[in-house]
C-alpha positions as CSV (number, residue, x, y, z in Angstrom):
1,X,92.3,69.7,76.2
2,X,90.1,67.7,78.5
3,X,90.1,64.5,76.4
4,X,93.9,64.6,75.9
5,X,94.4,65.0,79.6
6,X,92.3,62.1,80.4
7,X,93.7,59.7,77.8
8,X,96.8,58.9,79.8
9,X,94.9,58.4,83.0
10,X,92.5,55.6,82.1
11,X,92.8,52.1,80.8
12,X,90.2,49.8,79.3
13,X,89.0,48.4,82.7
14,X,88.5,52.0,84.0
15,X,86.4,52.9,81.0
16,X,84.1,49.9,81.6
17,X,83.7,50.6,85.3
18,X,82.8,54.2,84.5
19,X,80.0,53.1,82.2
20,X,81.3,54.9,79.1
21,X,82.6,58.0,80.9
22,X,86.1,59.2,80.2
23,X,86.8,60.1,83.8
24,X,86.2,62.5,86.6
25,X,86.9,66.2,86.3
26,X,87.1,68.2,89.5
27,X,86.3,72.0,89.3
28,X,86.8,74.8,91.8
29,X,83.7,76.8,91.0
30,X,80.3,76.4,89.4
31,X,81.2,78.5,86.3
32,X,84.3,76.5,85.7
33,X,82.1,73.4,85.8
34,X,79.9,75.0,83.2
35,X,82.9,75.5,80.9
36,X,83.8,71.8,81.3
37,X,80.2,70.7,80.6
38,X,80.1,72.9,77.6
39,X,83.2,71.2,76.1
40,X,82.9,67.6,77.3
41,X,79.1,67.3,77.9
42,X,78.1,64.0,79.5
43,X,81.3,62.2,78.5
44,X,82.9,63.1,81.9
45,X,81.8,63.3,85.5
46,X,82.1,66.8,86.8
47,X,82.4,67.3,90.6
48,X,82.8,70.6,92.5
49,X,85.3,71.1,95.3
50,X,82.8,72.9,97.5
51,X,79.5,71.1,97.7
52,X,77.9,73.9,99.7
53,X,77.1,77.5,98.6
54,X,80.3,79.0,100.1
55,X,81.8,82.1,98.3
56,X,85.0,81.1,96.5
57,X,87.2,83.4,98.6
58,X,85.9,82.0,101.8
59,X,86.2,78.3,100.9
60,X,88.9,76.1,102.4
61,X,89.0,72.5,101.3
62,X,88.3,70.0,104.1
63,X,90.2,66.7,104.5
64,X,87.3,64.9,102.7
65,X,87.5,67.5,99.8
66,X,91.2,66.9,99.4
67,X,90.6,63.1,99.2
68,X,88.0,63.7,96.4
69,X,90.4,66.0,94.6
70,X,93.2,63.4,94.8
71,X,90.8,60.9,93.2
72,X,90.0,63.1,90.2
73,X,91.7,62.7,86.9
74,X,91.9,66.4,86.0
75,X,91.4,69.5,88.1
76,X,90.2,72.8,86.5
77,X,90.2,76.0,88.4
78,X,89.8,79.7,87.6
79,X,93.2,81.1,88.5
80,X,94.4,84.7,88.7
81,X,94.3,84.4,92.5
82,X,90.5,83.8,92.7
83,X,91.1,80.5,94.7
84,X,93.8,81.3,97.2
85,X,93.9,77.7,98.5
86,X,94.7,76.0,95.2
87,X,98.5,76.3,95.0
88,X,99.1,75.2,98.6
89,X,96.7,72.3,98.4
90,X,98.2,70.9,95.2
91,X,101.7,71.2,96.6
92,X,100.8,69.4,99.8
93,X,99.6,66.4,97.6
94,X,102.9,66.1,95.9
95,X,102.9,63.4,93.1
96,X,99.4,62.3,94.1
97,X,97.9,65.6,92.9
98,X,95.8,65.4,89.8
99,X,96.7,67.2,86.6
100,X,95.7,70.8,87.2
101,X,95.0,73.6,84.8
102,X,93.8,77.2,85.1
103,X,91.0,78.2,82.8
104,X,92.0,81.9,82.9
105,X,95.6,81.8,82.0
106,X,97.1,83.6,79.0
107,X,97.3,81.6,75.8
108,X,100.6,80.3,74.4
109,X,103.8,81.8,75.7
110,X,102.2,85.1,76.7
111,X,102.9,86.1,80.3
112,X,100.1,86.6,82.8
113,X,100.1,90.1,84.2
114,X,101.5,90.4,87.7
115,X,98.6,92.5,89.1
116,X,99.9,92.3,92.7
117,X,103.4,93.4,91.7
118,X,101.9,96.3,89.7
119,X,99.8,97.3,92.7
120,X,102.7,97.2,95.1
121,X,104.8,99.3,92.7
122,X,102.0,101.9,92.4
123,X,101.5,102.1,96.1
124,X,105.2,102.5,96.9
125,X,105.4,105.4,94.4
126,X,102.2,107.0,95.8
127,X,103.4,106.8,99.4
128,X,106.8,108.1,98.5
129,X,105.9,110.9,96.1
130,X,102.3,111.7,96.8
131,X,100.1,113.6,96.1
132,X,99.2,113.9,99.7
133,X,95.9,114.9,101.4
134,X,95.8,115.8,105.1
135,X,93.0,114.3,107.1
136,X,92.4,114.6,110.9
137,X,90.8,111.5,112.4
138,X,87.6,111.9,114.5
139,X,86.4,110.4,117.7
140,X,82.9,110.2,116.4
141,X,81.7,108.4,113.3
142,X,79.3,111.2,112.2
143,X,82.2,113.7,112.1
144,X,84.6,111.5,110.3
145,X,86.1,112.1,106.8
146,X,85.6,109.7,103.8
147,X,88.4,107.9,102.1
148,X,88.1,106.7,98.5
149,X,90.1,104.2,96.5
150,X,91.8,107.0,94.5
151,X,95.4,107.9,93.6
152,X,96.1,110.0,96.7
153,X,98.1,109.3,99.8
154,X,96.2,110.3,103.0
155,X,98.3,111.9,105.8
156,X,96.2,110.9,108.8
157,X,96.7,112.5,112.2
158,X,95.0,111.9,115.5
159,X,92.9,114.8,116.9
160,X,94.1,116.9,119.8
161,X,92.4,116.4,123.1
162,X,89.7,119.0,123.9
163,X,90.6,121.7,126.4
164,X,87.5,120.6,128.4
165,X,89.3,117.4,129.3
166,X,92.4,119.4,130.6
167,X,90.2,121.8,132.6
168,X,88.2,118.9,134.0
169,X,91.3,117.3,135.2
170,X,92.8,120.5,136.8
171,X,89.5,121.6,138.4
172,X,88.5,118.3,139.9
173,X,92.0,117.2,141.0
174,X,92.2,119.3,144.1
175,X,88.6,119.0,145.2
176,X,87.9,115.3,144.6
177,X,91.3,113.7,144.6
178,X,91.6,110.3,143.1
179,X,87.9,109.4,143.4
180,X,86.8,111.6,140.6
181,X,89.5,110.3,138.2
182,X,88.7,106.7,139.1
183,X,85.0,107.2,138.5
184,X,85.6,109.1,135.3
185,X,88.1,106.6,134.0
186,X,86.0,103.6,134.8
187,X,82.9,105.0,133.3
188,X,84.6,105.9,130.0
189,X,86.3,102.6,129.6
190,X,83.1,100.7,130.3
191,X,81.1,102.7,127.9
192,X,83.6,102.5,125.1
193,X,84.0,98.8,125.7
194,X,80.3,98.4,125.3
195,X,80.3,100.5,122.1
196,X,83.1,98.5,120.6
197,X,81.4,95.3,121.4
198,X,78.2,96.5,119.8
199,X,79.8,97.7,116.6
200,X,82.1,94.7,116.2
201,X,79.1,92.4,116.6
202,X,77.1,94.3,114.0
203,X,79.8,94.8,111.4
204,X,82.5,92.2,112.1
205,X,86.1,92.4,111.2
206,X,87.6,92.1,107.8
207,X,90.7,89.9,107.7
208,X,93.4,90.5,105.0
209,X,94.1,87.7,102.5
210,X,97.7,88.7,102.5
211,X,100.0,91.0,104.4
212,X,103.3,92.3,103.0
213,X,105.8,94.0,105.3
214,X,108.5,96.4,104.1
215,X,108.1,95.8,100.3
216,X,111.0,97.1,98.2
217,X,110.6,100.6,97.0
218,X,108.2,101.6,99.8
219,X,109.0,103.9,102.8
220,X,110.4,102.2,105.9
221,X,107.9,100.2,108.0
222,X,105.3,100.1,105.3
223,X,102.7,97.4,105.7
224,X,100.4,96.4,102.8
225,X,97.2,94.5,103.6
226,X,95.3,93.0,100.7
227,X,91.6,92.5,101.4
228,X,88.7,90.8,99.5
229,X,86.0,93.5,99.9
230,X,82.5,93.3,98.8
231,X,80.5,96.3,97.5
232,X,79.6,98.3,100.5
233,X,80.9,100.8,103.1
234,X,83.6,100.0,105.6
235,X,84.8,101.5,108.8
236,X,88.4,102.0,109.7
237,X,89.6,102.2,113.3
238,X,93.0,103.3,114.5
239,X,94.5,103.1,118.0
240,X,96.7,106.0,119.0
241,X,100.2,105.1,120.1
242,X,103.5,106.9,120.0
243,X,102.9,107.8,116.4
244,X,100.5,110.7,115.9
245,X,100.6,111.0,112.1
246,X,101.1,108.5,109.3
247,X,100.4,108.0,105.6
248,X,97.9,105.6,104.2
249,X,96.7,104.8,100.6
250,X,93.8,102.7,99.3
251,X,93.8,101.3,95.8
252,X,92.0,98.6,93.9
253,X,93.8,95.6,92.4
254,X,93.0,94.7,88.8
255,X,92.7,91.2,87.6
256,X,90.3,88.3,87.6
257,X,88.4,89.2,90.8
258,X,84.7,88.5,90.2
259,X,81.9,89.7,92.5
260,X,80.7,87.1,95.0
261,X,78.0,87.5,97.6
262,X,79.3,87.2,101.1
263,X,76.3,86.7,103.3
264,X,78.4,86.9,106.4
265,X,79.2,90.6,106.1
266,X,75.9,91.8,107.5
267,X,74.9,95.3,106.4
268,X,78.0,95.8,104.2
269,X,76.5,94.0,101.3
270,X,73.5,96.4,101.3
271,X,75.6,99.6,100.9
272,X,76.7,101.2,97.7
273,X,80.2,102.5,98.5
274,X,82.1,102.8,95.2
275,X,85.4,102.5,97.0
276,X,85.0,98.8,97.4
277,X,83.6,97.5,94.1
278,X,86.7,95.6,93.3
279,X,87.7,92.6,95.4
280,X,91.3,93.6,95.6
281,X,90.9,96.7,97.8
282,X,94.1,97.3,99.7
283,X,94.7,99.4,102.8
284,X,98.2,100.5,103.4
285,X,100.0,102.1,106.3
286,X,103.5,103.4,106.7
287,X,103.7,102.2,110.3
288,X,103.4,98.7,111.9
289,X,101.5,100.2,114.8
290,X,98.5,100.7,112.6
291,X,98.8,98.0,110.1
292,X,96.4,95.5,111.8
293,X,93.8,98.1,112.5
294,X,93.2,99.6,109.1
295,X,90.0,97.7,108.4
296,X,87.8,98.8,111.3
297,X,88.0,102.6,111.5
298,X,85.0,104.4,113.0
299,X,86.7,107.6,112.0
300,X,85.9,107.2,108.3
301,X,82.5,105.6,108.5
302,X,80.3,108.6,109.4
303,X,80.9,110.8,106.3
304,X,81.0,107.8,104.1
305,X,77.5,106.9,104.9
306,X,76.0,110.1,103.6
307,X,78.4,111.3,100.9
308,X,78.8,107.9,99.3
309,X,75.0,107.6,98.8
310,X,75.1,110.8,96.8
311,X,78.0,109.4,94.8
312,X,76.0,106.2,94.3
313,X,73.3,108.1,92.7
314,X,75.6,110.0,90.4
315,X,77.3,106.9,89.2
316,X,74.1,105.7,87.5
317,X,74.0,109.0,85.5
318,X,77.5,108.5,84.2
319,X,78.4,106.1,81.4
320,X,79.3,102.7,82.9
321,X,82.3,100.9,81.6
322,X,82.1,97.3,80.4
323,X,84.5,96.2,83.2
324,X,82.3,97.9,85.8
325,X,79.1,96.3,84.4
326,X,80.8,92.9,84.4
327,X,81.8,93.3,88.0
328,X,78.4,94.4,89.1
329,X,76.1,92.1,87.2
330,X,78.1,88.9,86.5
331,X,76.1,86.8,89.0
332,X,77.6,83.5,88.1
333,X,81.1,84.9,87.7
334,X,81.7,83.3,84.3
335,X,83.4,86.4,82.9
336,X,80.5,87.4,80.6
337,X,77.0,88.7,80.9
338,X,74.1,86.6,79.8
339,X,70.8,88.3,78.7
340,X,69.2,87.5,82.0
341,X,72.1,89.1,83.9
342,X,72.1,92.1,81.7
343,X,68.3,92.6,82.1
344,X,68.4,92.1,85.8
345,X,71.2,94.7,86.1
346,X,69.3,97.1,83.9
347,X,66.0,96.7,85.9
348,X,67.8,97.2,89.2
349,X,69.2,100.5,88.0
350,X,65.7,101.6,86.8
351,X,64.0,100.6,90.0
352,X,66.6,101.9,92.5
353,X,65.2,104.7,94.6
354,X,68.3,106.7,95.6
355,X,66.5,109.2,97.8
356,X,65.0,106.4,100.0
357,X,68.3,104.6,99.9
358,X,70.1,107.6,101.3
359,X,67.5,108.3,103.9
360,X,67.4,104.8,105.2
361,X,71.1,104.7,105.7
362,X,71.1,108.1,107.2
363,X,68.6,106.8,109.8
364,X,70.5,103.6,110.5
365,X,73.9,105.1,110.9
366,X,73.2,108.7,111.9
367,X,70.6,108.4,114.6
368,X,72.0,105.2,116.2
369,X,75.5,106.6,116.3
370,X,74.3,109.8,117.9
371,X,72.5,107.9,120.6
372,X,75.4,105.6,121.3
373,X,78.1,108.1,121.3
374,X,76.5,111.4,122.1
375,X,74.2,110.6,125.0
376,X,76.4,108.1,126.7
377,X,79.4,110.4,126.7
378,X,77.5,113.4,128.0
379,X,76.1,111.3,130.9
380,X,79.6,110.0,131.8
381,X,81.2,113.4,131.8
C-alpha cells in the first residue's frame, strides 16, 4: 500500500535527491508511525504531525505542521474519530492535500460502524422510555449522589431550600431591615465565589468535543455533549433556573478510543472512577439550560469519591475483559498488548493498595470539602 501510493508521486530526480528513499510519509501518532516503519523500514522517511508529547485528542496542527503535511507524499492516520482535526485539515488543503489513508478502516467493502449514531439512538431511547432513577442534587459535595455510565436515565431535581433560610428571612426582616439581608447576601456570594474559584483552579473544566442539539428521536430540547474523558472522577455542577427537574443519561461510546495520558487534568488522572474508562463518555440533558454545565457538578463528586474506590477494588476481583485490559494497559495505543505492557499492568494490579488508595482520597476530598463548605457557611450564617 505504501509503495504503490508513492510510485505515482516521485520521478527519477526525486529519488536521487532523497538518497534512495521512496518519499516522505507523514503519520498522526507514534503507533501509526511504528506500523509504517514495520512495513516500509528505512525505505521511506517517517515524520510525525506533532513533534511534542501532546495527547492525540488535544493536538491541533499549527500552520507549520500543515505546511509539513502538505509536503508529504502520503499521510497515514488512525481514524475512527481518534484525530478530530484530520478531516477539516485535509479539506482546507483542497487539491494540495497529500494522499491520506486511515489505518483502522474496515477492509474491502465492509462498512465502518457508526458508533456515534448508535450512541445517539441508544440515548434517545433511554431518555424517552427509561428506566428512570430519581436523584436529588445536593448543595454539598460530601452529601452528593454518584452517577455511573450505566443504562439508566437519571431524573435530577434541585433540593428544596431549608426552613432555616425562610425563618432567618422572616425573623430578621423586621428587626434589621435591609442591612441584614445585604450583609448576608454579600457574604454568601463572596464565599461561594471563592469556593468556585478554588475548585475550578484545582480541577479545571472539561470541554465537549462535540455538542448535538435536538437530535431526531430524542425528547424536545435534548442536548448531547460528547467528552473525551480520562480514567478518573469528575464533578458535575448545575445552576438552578426556571427548570427544577430534568433527565440526564451518561453512556460510553464504543469504537477506537484508546487511552492517552492527559497531564493537564490534575488529580483526575489519579482516581479510579470506572464511569470514565472509555474516552467517549457522554453527558446528556433534556434542557438547554443545563447543557453547558453537565461536566462540573459538585453535586455528584462527594459520593463518587468514596463509593467508587470501593468499586475500584472490586473490579480487580472480577474477570477483566480483553477490551477493558486493552484500554487500561495499551500504553502506546497500538491496539495490542506487548509483553512489557501486559506485565506492567499485571504488576500494577498486584501492587495496588486499595485501602490506602481509598483513605488518601477520603482525606483529600472529604476533609478539605468539609473545611471549605462547612466552616465558611456556618460563619456567614
